[in-house]
N, C-alpha and C positions, 0 to 999 in steps of 0.2 A: 642660468638651465637649471644651477640646484634647485631652486627656487619653485621649477616647474617637476623636476623627479617627484621634490618633496607632499606634488598636493599630486599626481600621483601616483604615493605611495601610499599614501591617508587617501585617497578615493580608494586605491584595491581594500588593504584593511577593512572602512567600510565596511565597503559589499563582499570580503569574506566572514566579514562580525555576523551582519545583516546575514548573508544561505543560512551560517549555521543558528541562529535563532530563529528565522522563520522554521529549517525544517521542528527541531527543536516546538515547538508551537503546535507542528503542526501533527506532529505524534501521539504529544500530549492530546489534542483534541479529537483526536481522528476516534471513539470508541474501537475499548480492546475488544477480538474478536474472540468467538466467547462458540464453541459446538453445540447445537443444542442437535438432544433427540428428534429426527422425526417419525412421527407410528406410521407406516405402510398400509394398509387391509389390502389384505392377499384375495384376490378374482380368485375364482375356483377353476383347477384346470384341469387341461379338457383334453381325456386322451388324444392320446400320438394315432395313429394307424405306426398296423406294421409293417410296410414299405417307408417307415421317415420320413415321406413328406409330408 
């Protein structure tokens, strides 16, 4: 009985260590998000009707 609980505990610990390691690896491999300015061409605005439609 004690051996089974010990093995379950070891399996849980290895699982937690694996999850922590994979999260760390994914965080390092994911490229850092950098904001890059994007130029937008402005179209000539059409004059609006006075009626507002």
